[in-house]
C-alpha positions, 0 to 999 in steps of 0.5 A: 500500500502506498503512503502519502508523503511530502517530496520536495519544494521546487522554486519555479522561475519564469522571466522575459529577461535574462536570469543567468545571474540569479540562477548562478547565485542560487546554484551555489547552494541549491540544485538546478533541475532545469534551466532553459531559454528561448526567444521569448522567455527563460525558465528555471526550476531549482530545488533546495539542496536538503533532506528537510522533512517539511515543506516549511523548512525547505521553503525557508531554506530557499528564501534564505538563498534568495535573500542572500543573492547579489544585487544583480541577481535580486534585480533579476528576481524582481523581473521574473513574471513567475516566482513560485514555491511548488510543494510536491507530494506523492498521493497514496492510500494511507494515512487516512489524513495527511497534512503539513503546515506553513508557519505564519512567519514563512508565509510572511517571508514568501510574501515579502520576497514577492513569491507565490505557492503552488501544490503538486500532487503526484498520482499513486503509481500502480 
């Protein structure tokens, strides 16, 4: 029987401008899962380099990385049209109820840096 579980938090970025300095700053202490660009936009998906067991701790670690970026990288951050913390979960058949909370301080921190939250739930693999 499969269990519901928290997987990770990905930081998803999208911009019509260059975000290479931002990605470069973040990859010093995070994992760049995807970084791509075309004629219209640049996309990046970045994951905290951690084994945190909660979404709250993983988001706070990513916020810390963003807050410590260079001025050039922060300017690129502000130019992003998408700045989203995507919280990933595997679905399952147990436990009967599963929850993970984001603390008020974490929500304030997310808001202060101009980011949003998204939740992705992956299906049970048969």
